[in-house]
Structures are given as structure tokens and as C-alpha cells.
C-alpha beads as a LAMMPS data file, in Angstrom:
LAMMPS data file: protein, C-alpha beads

54 atoms
53 bonds

1 atom types
1 bond types

-500.0 500.0 xlo xhi
-500.0 500.0 ylo yhi
-500.0 500.0 zlo zhi

Masses

1 110.0

Atoms # bond

1 1 1 -3.814 3.508 8.382
2 1 1 -0.825 5.482 7.209
3 1 1 0.204 6.087 3.605
4 1 1 3.943 6.819 3.790
5 1 1 4.775 9.035 0.835
6 1 1 5.722 12.664 0.706
7 1 1 5.672 15.193 -2.121
8 1 1 8.447 17.421 -0.781
9 1 1 11.492 15.403 -1.872
10 1 1 13.438 16.088 -5.068
11 1 1 13.444 12.384 -5.900
12 1 1 9.665 11.915 -5.537
13 1 1 8.044 10.221 -8.526
14 1 1 4.610 8.877 -9.291
15 1 1 5.891 5.465 -10.322
16 1 1 4.736 1.846 -10.420
17 1 1 5.636 1.241 -6.773
18 1 1 3.597 4.230 -5.584
19 1 1 0.656 3.070 -7.702
20 1 1 0.973 -0.415 -6.188
21 1 1 1.071 0.988 -2.640
22 1 1 -1.991 3.162 -3.283
23 1 1 -3.822 0.143 -4.689
24 1 1 -2.922 -1.933 -1.626
25 1 1 -4.103 0.896 0.633
26 1 1 -7.409 1.142 -1.254
27 1 1 -7.985 -2.616 -0.991
28 1 1 -7.157 -2.519 2.727
29 1 1 -9.761 0.228 3.224
30 1 1 -12.353 -1.866 1.378
31 1 1 -11.430 -4.919 3.475
32 1 1 -11.750 -2.863 6.675
33 1 1 -15.390 -2.257 5.816
34 1 1 -15.962 -5.756 4.471
35 1 1 -14.010 -8.181 6.703
36 1 1 -15.504 -11.134 4.810
37 1 1 -13.262 -10.379 1.802
38 1 1 -10.024 -9.971 3.782
39 1 1 -9.211 -13.657 3.257
40 1 1 -9.270 -13.022 -0.518
41 1 1 -6.437 -10.477 -0.360
42 1 1 -2.985 -11.836 -1.115
43 1 1 -1.061 -8.558 -0.990
44 1 1 2.445 -7.515 -0.068
45 1 1 1.799 -4.793 2.510
46 1 1 5.288 -3.261 2.495
47 1 1 7.180 -1.720 -0.448
48 1 1 8.521 -4.518 -2.628
49 1 1 12.065 -3.103 -2.710
50 1 1 12.257 -3.086 1.131
51 1 1 11.729 -5.926 3.618
52 1 1 8.765 -5.951 5.968
53 1 1 9.251 -4.284 9.371
54 1 1 7.122 -6.991 11.033

Bonds

1 1 1 2
2 1 2 3
3 1 3 4
4 1 4 5
5 1 5 6
6 1 6 7
7 1 7 8
8 1 8 9
9 1 9 10
10 1 10 11
11 1 11 12
12 1 12 13
13 1 13 14
14 1 14 15
15 1 15 16
16 1 16 17
17 1 17 18
18 1 18 19
19 1 19 20
20 1 20 21
21 1 21 22
22 1 22 23
23 1 23 24
24 1 24 25
25 1 25 26
26 1 26 27
27 1 27 28
28 1 28 29
29 1 29 30
30 1 30 31
31 1 31 32
32 1 32 33
33 1 33 34
34 1 34 35
35 1 35 36
36 1 36 37
37 1 37 38
38 1 38 39
39 1 39 40
40 1 40 41
41 1 41 42
42 1 42 43
43 1 43 44
44 1 44 45
45 1 45 46
46 1 46 47
47 1 47 48
48 1 48 49
49 1 49 50
50 1 50 51
51 1 51 52
52 1 52 53
53 1 53 54
């Protein structure tokens, strides 16, 4: 799993979108260890302001 954020940019902010992405990542880690709850997750995996690369 990759968490795509970097602290070296001038425009980096700890904002709502970063908090959302970290929350999604945490829930994905939990689901990786507990596959029985994966069906309960209704999450947008990509940043909301950008379309999915899938």
C-alpha cells in the first residue's frame, strides 16, 4: 500500500482531503487483516478532487 503525500512541497497542507486519505488508508489496513469486514467499506479510494486511475 502506498500513501501518496509528500512534506517537501511549498503547497503542502494538512487539510480535510489528507485526513480523509489517511482515514481510508487506515481502514484499508484494518480490512487487510480482517477480510470479513471489507464488504462493509464504501470508500472512495482516490482523492475526491481527482478521478480514479482505474
